[in-house]
All heavy atoms as an XYZ file, in Angstrom:
725
protein
N     -17.495     64.194    164.911
C     -17.754     63.934    166.443
C     -18.656     62.844    166.497
O     -19.744     62.768    165.822
C     -18.278     65.207    167.108
C     -18.426     65.007    168.494
S     -18.999     66.413    169.515
C     -17.581     67.507    169.184
N     -18.299     61.791    167.247
C     -19.054     60.584    167.554
C     -20.094     60.868    168.600
O     -19.639     61.587    169.603
C     -18.100     59.515    167.814
O     -18.772     58.256    167.749
N     -21.034     60.142    168.743
C     -22.224     60.356    169.725
C     -22.580     58.939    170.157
O     -22.559     57.946    169.461
C     -23.451     61.028    169.137
C     -23.073     62.568    168.807
C     -24.282     63.246    168.291
C     -24.001     64.651    167.976
N     -25.044     65.342    167.387
N     -23.033     58.993    171.327
C     -23.753     57.836    172.052
C     -25.074     58.288    172.370
O     -25.309     59.345    172.952
C     -22.939     57.289    173.342
C     -21.512     56.796    173.022
C     -23.743     56.328    174.051
C     -20.658     56.449    174.166
N     -26.011     57.387    172.077
C     -27.431     57.727    172.170
C     -28.194     56.466    172.638
O     -28.346     55.546    171.829
C     -28.069     58.428    171.083
C     -29.475     58.982    171.252
O     -29.547     59.703    172.411
O     -30.346     58.871    170.511
N     -28.540     56.362    173.895
C     -29.178     55.176    174.356
C     -30.373     55.403    175.243
O     -30.457     56.396    175.952
C     -28.089     54.395    175.431
C     -26.827     53.998    174.880
C     -28.806     53.252    176.017
C     -25.791     53.673    175.778
N     -31.541     54.785    175.036
C     -32.688     54.801    175.771
C     -32.789     53.520    176.382
O     -32.740     52.366    175.735
C     -33.921     55.087    174.887
C     -33.918     56.440    174.396
C     -35.329     56.867    173.992
N     -35.303     58.306    173.660
C     -35.686     59.285    174.472
N     -36.011     59.150    175.748
N     -35.647     60.561    173.983
N     -33.112     53.557    177.742
C     -33.132     52.305    178.466
C     -34.407     52.374    179.448
O     -34.660     53.317    180.169
C     -31.907     52.217    179.488
C     -31.943     50.937    180.207
N     -31.349     49.798    179.641
C     -32.314     50.507    181.332
C     -31.391     48.722    180.510
N     -31.977     49.265    181.445
N     -35.404     51.439    179.147
C     -36.694     51.481    179.928
C     -36.392     51.287    181.424
O     -35.404     50.504    181.884
C     -37.438     50.420    179.356
C     -36.579     49.433    178.689
C     -35.456     50.291    178.352
N     -37.208     51.752    182.242
C     -37.236     51.472    183.684
C     -38.688     51.528    184.323
O     -39.433     52.191    183.737
C     -36.271     52.400    184.488
C     -36.865     53.690    184.765
N     -37.624     54.077    186.009
C     -36.713     54.925    184.183
C     -37.891     55.257    185.937
N     -37.361     55.839    184.942
N     -38.820     50.944    185.435
C     -40.112     51.023    186.143
C     -40.082     51.360    187.524
O     -40.910     51.142    188.372
C     -40.938     49.665    185.940
O     -40.171     48.530    186.448
N     -38.805     51.961    187.916
C     -38.609     52.309    189.434
C     -39.335     53.581    189.665
O     -39.363     54.501    188.805
C     -36.991     52.407    189.549
C     -36.206     51.253    189.343
C     -34.768     51.499    189.481
C     -36.480     50.194    190.314
N     -39.645     53.738    191.004
C     -39.953     54.978    191.499
C     -38.786     56.045    191.323
O     -37.664     55.681    191.245
C     -40.298     54.866    192.948
C     -40.310     53.259    193.165
C     -39.622     52.597    192.028
N     -39.143     57.273    191.114
C     -38.142     58.461    190.941
C     -36.963     58.362    191.833
O     -35.773     58.383    191.366
C     -38.855     59.675    190.837
C     -38.039     60.879    190.439
C     -38.729     62.130    190.427
C     -37.888     63.205    189.941
N     -38.612     64.521    189.874
N     -37.221     58.147    193.153
C     -35.983     58.250    194.099
C     -35.140     57.032    193.910
O     -34.027     57.119    193.998
C     -36.688     58.221    195.519
N     -35.715     55.813    193.605
C     -34.880     54.666    193.382
C     -34.153     54.845    192.104
O     -33.097     54.334    192.030
C     -35.757     53.424    193.471
C     -36.059     53.054    194.918
C     -36.838     51.726    194.827
C     -37.186     51.365    196.366
N     -37.773     50.024    196.415
N     -34.737     55.287    191.120
C     -34.147     55.456    189.806
C     -32.959     56.458    190.004
O     -31.931     56.315    189.410
C     -35.139     55.975    188.841
N     -33.152     57.590    190.743
C     -32.105     58.526    190.822
C     -30.937     57.956    191.455
O     -29.720     58.035    191.250
C     -32.535     59.668    191.636
C     -33.343     60.750    190.951
C     -33.735     61.877    191.693
N     -32.640     62.728    192.165
C     -32.161     63.797    191.630
N     -32.827     64.314    190.577
N     -31.122     64.508    192.110
N     -31.235     57.016    192.591
C     -30.165     56.339    193.249
C     -29.369     55.430    192.343
O     -28.224     55.331    192.295
C     -30.699     55.568    194.390
C     -29.664     55.002    195.289
C     -30.358     54.336    196.645
C     -29.366     53.929    197.605
N     -28.538     52.784    197.330
N     -30.066     54.740    191.510
C     -29.527     53.770    190.601
C     -28.607     54.514    189.559
O     -27.576     54.067    189.125
C     -30.521     52.893    189.889
N     -29.046     55.710    189.062
C     -28.364     56.543    188.147
C     -27.097     57.021    188.755
O     -25.993     56.984    188.077
C     -29.209     57.735    187.589
C     -30.270     57.192    186.700
C     -28.287     58.692    186.935
C     -31.349     58.261    186.329
N     -27.117     57.327    190.052
C     -25.918     57.849    190.788
C     -24.974     56.649    190.878
O     -23.718     56.942    190.612
C     -26.377     58.212    192.210
C     -25.242     58.755    193.064
C     -25.071     60.255    192.885
O     -25.905     60.887    192.464
O     -23.966     60.642    193.188
N     -25.424     55.432    190.979
C     -24.654     54.294    191.114
C     -23.889     53.999    189.758
O     -22.650     53.770    189.578
C     -25.285     53.031    191.547
C     -25.692     53.067    192.933
C     -26.545     51.910    193.424
O     -26.790     50.966    192.808
O     -27.105     52.088    194.559
N     -24.718     54.271    188.696
C     -24.100     54.064    187.429
C     -23.088     55.198    187.140
O     -21.870     54.758    186.614
C     -25.275     54.278    186.232
C     -24.683     54.447    184.912
C     -26.203     53.205    186.313
N     -23.368     56.447    187.395
C     -22.398     57.471    187.392
C     -21.096     57.166    188.210
O     -19.931     57.480    187.663
C     -22.878     58.846    187.847
N     -21.176     56.633    189.381
C     -19.997     56.375    190.225
C     -19.119     55.296    189.377
O     -17.921     55.372    189.418
C     -20.436     55.801    191.530
C     -20.925     56.921    192.438
C     -21.245     56.219    193.869
C     -21.800     57.406    194.640
N     -22.394     56.899    195.944
N     -19.919     54.239    188.856
C     -19.059     53.145    188.061
C     -18.302     53.777    186.922
O     -17.184     53.484    186.564
C     -19.846     52.018    187.771
C     -20.244     51.185    188.924
C     -20.872     49.846    188.479
C     -21.028     49.057    189.666
N     -20.946     47.553    189.383
N     -18.993     54.610    186.232
C     -18.318     55.286    185.030
C     -17.170     56.281    185.361
O     -16.238     56.332    184.742
C     -19.511     56.062    184.149
C     -20.478     55.353    183.528
C     -21.535     56.284    182.800
C     -19.946     54.450    182.468
N     -17.483     56.991    186.574
C     -16.338     57.832    187.117
C     -15.079     57.041    187.426
O     -14.067     57.423    187.218
C     -17.007     58.644    188.285
N     -15.309     55.966    188.181
C     -14.170     55.035    188.409
C     -13.500     54.421    187.268
O     -12.226     54.409    187.241
C     -14.682     53.976    189.336
C     -15.116     54.217    190.734
C     -15.770     53.096    191.427
O     -15.825     52.039    190.917
O     -16.313     53.395    192.541
N     -14.249     54.050    186.317
C     -13.783     53.302    185.119
C     -13.122     54.403    184.114
O     -12.053     53.997    183.509
C     -14.630     52.384    184.482
C     -14.215     51.697    183.375
C     -14.921     50.422    183.159
C     -14.168     49.573    182.106
N     -14.442     48.154    182.214
N     -13.669     55.443    184.029
C     -13.190     56.376    182.851
C     -12.799     57.715    183.358
O     -12.673     58.739    182.564
C     -14.516     56.580    181.863
C     -14.793     55.187    181.169
C     -15.989     54.807    181.551
C     -13.978     54.727    180.268
C     -16.415     53.544    180.822
C     -14.276     53.584    179.641
C     -15.512     53.038    179.792
N     -12.788     57.902    184.729
C     -12.263     59.206    185.450
C     -13.124     60.334    184.976
O     -12.652     61.384    184.474
C     -10.745     59.367    185.069
C     -10.104     60.525    185.793
O     -10.596     60.673    186.962
O      -9.221     61.155    185.364
N     -14.401     60.222    185.141
C     -15.411     61.330    184.799
C     -15.851     62.015    186.037
O     -15.989     61.306    187.175
C     -16.580     60.595    184.049
C     -16.282     60.161    182.749
S     -17.789     59.629    181.823
C     -17.073     58.961    180.417
N     -16.100     63.274    185.729
C     -16.874     64.176    186.895
C     -18.259     64.025    186.517
O     -18.773     63.925    185.406
C     -16.380     65.485    186.774
C     -14.928     65.743    187.201
O     -14.482     64.901    188.102
O     -14.249     66.515    186.423
N     -19.133     64.092    187.567
C     -20.608     64.232    187.411
C     -21.263     64.955    188.310
O     -20.829     65.282    189.461
C     -21.093     62.819    187.270
C     -21.041     61.975    188.600
C     -21.964     62.057    189.580
C     -19.921     61.174    188.718
C     -21.935     61.321    190.657
C     -19.786     60.482    190.016
C     -20.664     60.610    190.914
O     -20.648     59.958    192.132
N     -22.519     65.410    187.977
C     -23.259     66.122    189.006
C     -24.740     66.185    188.524
O     -25.070     66.338    187.293
N     -25.711     66.354    189.405
C     -27.089     66.509    189.102
C     -27.496     67.888    188.770
O     -27.077     68.888    189.452
C     -27.958     65.964    190.270
C     -28.009     64.521    190.473
C     -27.331     63.866    191.300
C     -28.826     63.629    189.678
N     -27.606     62.565    191.190
C     -28.652     62.332    190.125
C     -29.797     63.766    188.547
C     -29.156     61.197    189.664
C     -30.341     62.579    188.129
C     -30.093     61.351    188.597
N     -28.417     68.112    187.829
C     -29.123     69.266    187.500
C     -30.565     69.179    187.286
O     -30.784     68.546    186.101
C     -28.400     70.001    186.307
C     -28.872     71.371    185.985
C     -28.050     72.107    184.879
O     -26.877     71.880    184.894
O     -28.777     72.621    183.977
N     -31.326     69.121    188.318
C     -32.823     68.622    188.214
C     -32.751     67.192    188.157
O     -32.138     66.544    188.890
N     -33.489     66.652    187.128
C     -33.505     65.200    186.838
C     -32.519     64.740    185.799
O     -32.745     63.711    185.330
C     -34.961     64.812    186.464
C     -35.960     64.835    187.639
O     -35.495     64.725    188.761
O     -37.133     64.897    187.347
N     -31.540     65.578    185.580
C     -30.517     65.186    184.606
C     -29.089     65.114    185.350
O     -28.699     66.024    186.006
C     -30.365     66.243    183.535
O     -31.648     66.250    182.913
C     -29.388     65.884    182.392
N     -28.466     63.903    185.059
C     -27.185     63.869    185.675
C     -26.137     64.192    184.558
O     -26.207     63.444    183.442
C     -26.879     62.357    186.217
C     -25.562     62.250    186.916
C     -25.695     61.478    188.204
C     -24.660     61.486    185.924
N     -25.348     65.183    184.617
C     -24.369     65.549    183.631
C     -23.085     64.923    184.082
O     -22.637     64.788    185.227
C     -24.262     67.014    183.497
C     -25.496     67.690    183.155
O     -26.013     67.415    182.126
N     -25.928     68.632    184.055
N     -22.401     64.388    183.011
C     -21.025     63.833    183.228
C     -19.947     64.422    182.106
O     -20.471     64.683    181.046
C     -20.937     62.349    183.312
C     -21.641     61.670    182.055
C     -20.724     61.335    180.883
C     -22.882     61.341    181.937
C     -21.270     60.683    179.812
C     -23.452     60.618    180.836
C     -22.618     60.478    179.769
N     -18.762     64.418    182.509
C     -17.737     64.986    181.477
C     -16.380     64.515    181.971
O     -16.103     64.172    183.092
C     -17.819     66.408    181.426
O     -17.477     67.020    182.758
N     -15.499     64.495    181.004
C     -14.061     64.433    181.139
C     -13.443     64.899    179.861
O     -14.208     65.249    179.032
C     -13.610     62.993    181.547
C     -13.958     62.108    180.332
C     -13.207     60.814    180.423
N     -11.890     61.028    179.801
C     -10.791     60.264    179.996
N     -10.838     59.337    180.736
N      -9.638     60.661    179.344
N     -12.250     64.949    179.782
C     -11.745     65.452    178.522
C     -12.121     64.588    177.260
O     -11.901     63.418    177.422
C     -10.054     65.462    178.693
O      -9.366     65.970    177.564
N     -12.735     65.140    176.455
C     -13.158     64.360    175.200
C     -14.448     63.727    175.375
O     -14.925     63.123    174.358
N     -15.168     63.841    176.445
C     -16.488     63.322    176.642
C     -17.434     64.392    177.358
O     -16.987     64.974    178.427
C     -16.455     62.059    177.416
C     -17.952     61.505    177.714
C     -15.585     60.959    176.905
N     -18.581     64.635    176.793
C     -19.550     65.440    177.581
C     -20.934     64.818    177.273
O     -21.351     64.623    176.148
C     -19.547     66.900    176.852
C     -20.414     67.950    177.481
O     -20.607     67.744    178.701
O     -20.979     68.765    176.842
N     -21.699     64.537    178.333
C     -22.926     63.879    178.222
C     -23.850     64.069    179.394
O     -23.561     64.715    180.292
N     -24.957     63.396    179.318
C     -25.916     63.390    180.401
C     -26.854     62.181    180.336
O     -26.960     61.433    179.428
C     -26.877     64.666    180.351
C     -27.627     64.741    179.088
N     -27.215     65.399    177.978
C     -28.800     64.223    178.629
C     -28.119     65.331    177.040
N     -29.091     64.576    177.394
N     -27.397     61.891    181.586
C     -28.469     60.834    181.706
C     -29.594     61.615    182.173
O     -29.758     62.059    183.293
C     -27.979     59.659    182.674
C     -26.688     59.123    182.237
C     -29.069     58.774    182.717
C     -26.064     58.147    183.279
N     -30.743     61.599    181.327
C     -32.059     62.180    181.788
C     -32.926     61.065    182.348
O     -33.168     60.045    181.620
C     -32.607     62.826    180.461
C     -31.962     64.021    179.981
S     -32.672     64.707    178.470
C     -34.326     64.922    178.881
N     -33.318     61.444    183.513
C     -34.480     60.477    184.075
C     -35.830     60.973    183.666
O     -36.123     62.049    183.943
C     -34.203     60.712    185.578
C     -35.290     59.888    186.482
C     -35.379     58.450    186.136
C     -35.036     60.058    187.926
N     -36.388     60.032    182.992
C     -37.834     60.245    182.501
C     -38.751     59.216    183.206
O     -38.135     58.315    183.729
C     -37.875     60.256    181.049
C     -37.005     61.271    180.348
C     -36.929     61.242    178.752
O     -37.400     60.247    178.277
O     -36.245     62.105    178.304
N     -40.046     59.503    183.175
C     -40.940     58.521    183.869
C     -40.829     57.114    183.610
O     -40.802     56.274    184.470
C     -42.346     59.213    183.466
C     -42.090     60.588    183.210
C     -40.764     60.658    182.573
N     -40.571     56.740    182.350
C     -40.534     55.468    182.023
C     -39.253     54.890    181.485
O     -39.065     53.685    180.969
C     -41.833     54.963    181.216
C     -43.070     55.180    181.768
O     -43.316     54.801    182.874
N     -43.852     55.968    181.089
N     -38.402     55.850    181.193
C     -37.063     55.410    180.761
C     -35.914     56.418    180.932
O     -36.237     57.496    181.506
C     -37.148     55.116    179.090
C     -37.256     56.447    178.333
O     -37.601     57.460    178.845
O     -37.163     56.332    177.137
N     -34.637     56.050    180.672
C     -33.540     56.837    180.788
C     -33.018     57.133    179.402
O     -33.085     56.361    178.552
C     -32.535     56.190    181.475
C     -32.936     55.476    182.971
C     -31.608     54.633    183.332
C     -33.213     56.469    183.932
N     -32.576     58.325    179.312
C     -31.894     58.711    178.003
C     -30.508     59.092    178.213
O     -30.329     60.087    178.980
C     -32.729     59.881    177.308
C     -32.226     60.246    175.944
N     -32.586     61.535    175.375
C     -31.536     59.592    175.192
C     -31.917     61.509    174.176
N     -31.295     60.318    174.054
N     -29.548     58.380    177.702
C     -28.207     58.656    177.932
C     -27.672     59.261    176.539
O     -27.999     58.676    175.441
C     -27.402     57.328    178.143
C     -25.814     57.801    178.323
C     -27.924     56.687    179.382
N     -27.027     60.407    176.531
C     -26.543     61.008    175.348
C     -25.156     61.585    175.780
O     -24.896     62.212    176.621
C     -27.463     62.260    174.967
C     -27.059     62.790    173.736
N     -27.268     62.188    172.517
C     -26.280     63.926    173.516
C     -26.705     63.052    171.707
N     -26.163     64.018    172.094
N     -24.220     61.334    174.799
C     -22.814     61.712    175.063
C     -22.209     62.100    173.726
O     -22.501     61.416    172.646
C     -21.960     60.797    175.731
N     -21.460     63.144    173.749
C     -20.676     63.621    172.579
C     -19.186     63.250    172.966
O     -18.714     63.439    173.959
C     -20.681     65.082    172.491
C     -22.040     65.646    172.084
C     -22.089     67.076    171.824
C     -23.388     67.634    171.824
N     -23.356     69.149    171.835
N     -18.571     62.530    172.006
C     -17.124     62.021    172.136
C     -16.233     62.876    171.160
O     -16.607     62.978    169.997
C     -16.984     60.531    171.824
C     -18.036     59.648    172.616
C     -17.854     58.241    172.099
C     -17.825     59.741    174.060
N     -15.233     63.380    171.811
C     -14.192     63.990    171.026
C     -13.333     63.083    169.986
O     -13.753     61.796    170.027
N     -12.571     63.619    169.221
C     -11.920     62.829    168.194
C     -11.163     61.720    168.789
O     -11.391     60.543    168.239
C     -10.961     63.788    167.411
C     -10.207     63.020    166.278
C     -10.715     62.572    165.116
C      -8.894     62.866    166.456
C     -10.131     61.928    164.193
C      -8.064     62.131    165.580
C      -8.825     61.759    164.273
N     -10.276     61.867    169.769
C      -9.534     60.758    170.210
C     -10.431     59.809    171.115
O     -10.239     58.617    171.041
C      -8.434     61.344    171.214
C      -7.337     62.141    170.452
C      -6.298     62.721    171.332
C      -6.629     61.228    169.403
N     -11.392     60.349    171.784
C     -12.267     59.433    172.578
C     -13.247     58.619    171.669
O     -13.570     57.479    172.110
C     -13.066     60.290    173.641
O     -12.282     61.321    174.299
C     -13.780     59.451    174.636
N     -13.453     59.059    170.446
C     -14.336     58.298    169.658
C     -13.821     56.952    169.321
O     -14.431     55.972    168.921
C     -14.513     59.048    168.344
N     -12.396     56.774    169.431
C     -11.744     55.432    169.175
C     -12.325     54.466    170.252
O     -12.311     53.344    169.975
C     -10.355     55.596    169.215
C      -9.801     56.351    168.047
S      -8.040     56.259    167.926
C      -7.575     57.255    169.357
N     -12.728     55.017    171.343
C     -13.220     54.050    172.431
C     -14.708     54.035    172.602
O     -15.190     53.619    173.793
C     -12.441     54.542    173.761
C     -11.101     54.651    173.699
C     -10.235     55.745    173.571
C     -10.364     53.445    173.773
C      -8.925     55.825    173.485
C      -8.955     53.320    173.659
C      -8.280     54.596    173.607
N     -15.401     54.438    171.576
C     -16.928     54.569    171.624
C     -17.405     53.259    172.004
O     -18.364     53.234    172.950
C     -17.499     55.075    170.318
C     -19.072     54.964    170.382
C     -19.583     55.325    169.016
C     -21.122     55.277    169.233
N     -21.719     55.546    167.791
N     -17.041     52.159    171.417
C     -17.655     50.794    171.608
C     -17.416     50.419    173.069
O     -18.438     49.973    173.713
C     -17.101     49.741    170.630
C     -17.773     49.883    169.208
C     -17.362     48.882    168.349
O     -17.047     47.741    168.756
O     -17.352     49.137    167.186
N     -16.278     50.459    173.673
C     -16.068     50.092    175.074
C     -16.909     50.889    176.029
O     -17.505     50.530    177.046
C     -14.614     50.111    175.506
C     -13.965     50.413    174.047
C     -14.984     50.647    173.072
N     -16.861     52.255    175.770
C     -17.656     53.131    176.609
C     -19.180     52.902    176.542
O     -19.737     52.777    177.577
C     -17.426     54.637    176.229
C     -15.942     55.015    176.513
C     -18.328     55.578    176.965
C     -15.365     56.290    176.047
N     -19.708     52.742    175.394
C     -21.102     52.386    175.126
C     -21.489     51.065    175.776
O     -22.542     50.973    176.439
C     -21.474     52.541    173.740
C     -22.915     52.482    173.378
C     -23.228     52.753    171.906
O     -22.344     52.417    171.022
O     -24.339     53.165    171.672
N     -20.549     50.089    175.578
C     -20.848     48.838    176.191
C     -20.805     48.742    177.732
O     -21.776     48.256    178.276
N     -19.899     49.593    178.323
C     -19.979     49.602    179.756
C     -21.161     50.341    180.365
O     -21.745     50.015    181.221
C     -18.707     50.388    180.227
C     -18.601     50.490    181.701
C     -18.385     49.180    182.374
O     -18.170     48.189    181.789
O     -18.390     49.170    183.741
N     -21.668     51.386    179.522
C     -22.903     52.048    179.923
C     -24.055     51.132    179.873
O     -24.790     51.094    180.765
C     -23.098     53.348    178.990
C     -22.128     54.422    179.386
C     -24.583     53.946    179.298
C     -22.030     55.623    178.266
N     -24.136     50.386    178.769
C     -25.282     49.422    178.673
C     -25.221     48.456    179.699
O     -26.297     47.845    180.317
C     -25.387     48.906    177.213
C     -25.807     49.894    176.261
C     -25.705     49.233    174.802
C     -26.146     50.066    173.680
N     -26.197     49.431    172.397
N     -24.069     47.920    179.979
C     -23.934     46.836    180.967
C     -24.346     47.237    182.373
O     -25.134     46.534    183.013
C     -22.461     46.309    181.037
C     -22.225     45.213    181.911
C     -20.812     44.918    182.174
N     -20.115     45.823    182.962
C     -20.246     45.983    184.285
N     -21.031     45.250    184.996
N     -19.653     46.985    185.017
N     -23.824     48.463    182.704
C     -24.279     48.975    184.005
C     -25.682     49.248    184.170
O     -26.351     49.080    185.187
C     -23.271     50.117    184.278
C     -23.723     50.843    185.673
C     -21.835     49.577    184.492
N     -26.321     49.906    183.090
C     -27.750     50.208    183.108
C     -28.508     48.869    183.265
O     -29.550     48.708    184.050
C     -28.150     50.807    181.833
C     -27.793     52.297    181.742
C     -28.141     52.811    180.352
C     -28.373     53.159    182.753
N     -28.151     47.833    182.471
C     -28.816     46.595    182.699
C     -28.699     45.945    184.061
O     -29.761     45.446    184.708
C     -28.234     45.509    181.666
C     -28.987     44.256    181.456
C     -28.439     43.424    180.467
C     -29.269     42.129    180.266
N     -28.801     41.243    179.164
N     -27.504     46.079    184.665
C     -27.340     45.646    185.970
C     -28.181     46.354    186.943
O     -28.633     45.718    187.889
C     -25.834     45.777    186.342
C     -25.378     45.431    187.707
C     -23.899     45.782    188.012
O     -23.000     45.303    187.216
O     -23.519     46.552    188.837
N     -28.228     47.679    186.953
C     -28.961     48.520    187.875
C     -30.359     48.672    187.622
O     -31.120     48.908    188.528
C     -28.351     49.837    187.932
C     -26.913     49.905    188.348
C     -26.710     49.559    189.789
C     -25.180     49.398    190.106
N     -25.043     48.873    191.464
N     -30.889     48.464    186.370
C     -32.307     48.538    186.152
C     -32.909     47.245    185.556
O     -33.837     47.037    185.063
C     -32.500     49.742    184.992
C     -32.284     51.026    185.563
C     -30.981     51.723    185.578
C     -33.330     51.776    186.342
C     -30.784     52.904    186.079
C     -33.057     52.994    186.831
C     -31.832     53.574    186.703
């Protein structure tokens, strides 16, 4: 099983960071047909072959995702899109 593990620094107040993470999730949902929802300060996302979360921490975000066998072939484009959107929003 392939994994994505990204830490991305931020200096936004919590409310603005949550809003930005929500925008990241919307873009991922549109591009990769993912479902998502908040559980505390963690945004969970999933679709067939992908299960992950974005944890909002005081000074950074932690993105972790497990990719199934078939989805692992698309690890680089998925990881690249996550990094691109994080850079754009943060």
